[in-house]
C-alpha positions as CSV (number, residue, x, y, z in Angstrom):
1,M,68.7,100.7,155.8
2,I,71.2,98.9,153.5
3,R,72.2,95.3,154.1
4,E,74.6,93.0,152.5
5,K,73.4,90.8,149.6
6,D,72.6,87.3,150.8
7,T,75.0,85.1,148.9
8,T,73.9,81.9,150.6
9,S,70.6,81.6,148.7
10,E,70.1,78.3,147.1
11,I,69.7,77.7,143.4
12,V,66.7,75.4,142.9
13,I,65.7,73.9,139.6
14,D,62.1,72.4,139.3
15,L,62.5,69.4,137.1
16,T,58.7,69.3,136.5
17,G,58.7,72.7,134.9
18,P,60.4,74.3,131.9
19,E,63.8,74.3,133.6
20,G,63.6,70.5,133.8
21,N,64.0,70.3,130.0
22,A,67.1,68.3,129.0
23,Y,68.4,71.1,126.8
24,V,67.9,73.7,129.5
25,L,69.8,71.5,132.0
26,L,72.6,71.1,129.5
27,G,72.8,74.9,129.2
28,Y,72.8,75.3,133.0
29,A,75.5,72.7,133.3
30,K,77.7,74.4,130.8
31,R,77.2,77.8,132.5
32,Y,77.8,76.4,136.0
33,A,80.9,74.5,134.8
34,N,82.4,77.7,133.4
35,D,81.5,79.6,136.6
36,L,83.3,76.9,138.6
37,G,86.4,77.0,136.4
38,Y,86.1,73.8,134.4
39,S,88.5,73.7,131.5
40,E,87.1,73.5,127.9
41,E,88.0,69.8,127.8
42,E,86.2,69.1,131.2
43,V,83.1,70.9,129.9
44,E,83.1,68.9,126.7
45,D,83.5,65.6,128.7
46,L,80.6,66.7,131.0
47,M,78.3,67.4,128.0
48,K,79.2,64.0,126.6
49,A,78.5,62.2,129.9
50,M,75.2,64.0,130.3
51,Q,74.1,63.0,126.8
52,S,75.4,59.4,127.0
53,G,72.2,58.0,128.4
54,D,68.6,58.7,129.2
55,Y,67.1,61.6,131.1
56,E,67.8,60.0,134.4
57,N,71.5,59.7,133.5
58,L,71.5,63.4,132.5
59,I,70.0,64.3,135.9
60,N,72.4,62.0,137.8
61,V,75.5,63.4,136.1
62,F,74.3,67.0,136.6
63,D,73.7,66.2,140.3
64,D,77.1,64.6,140.7
65,H,78.8,67.7,139.4
66,F,76.6,70.5,140.8
67,G,74.7,68.9,143.7
68,H,76.7,71.1,146.1
69,Y,75.7,74.2,144.0
70,V,72.2,73.4,142.8
71,I,69.1,71.7,144.3
72,L,67.0,69.6,141.8
73,E,63.4,69.2,142.8
74,R,60.8,66.8,141.3
């Protein structure tokens, strides 16, 4: 039996594991921004905003931009 691929599966990032590393999150953000059609300038602004504060700021900015696309778990 062949069935359609489930495209509604959620993307979950465990912040307590290796994926929760700030550099990994920056990489994901850049990839997701490109996937969603952000311009180069928008991606650059996003990277600056994510790096403009502490880790909590990075997570909040990430969630503001990709919360509809990715679930962050603690």
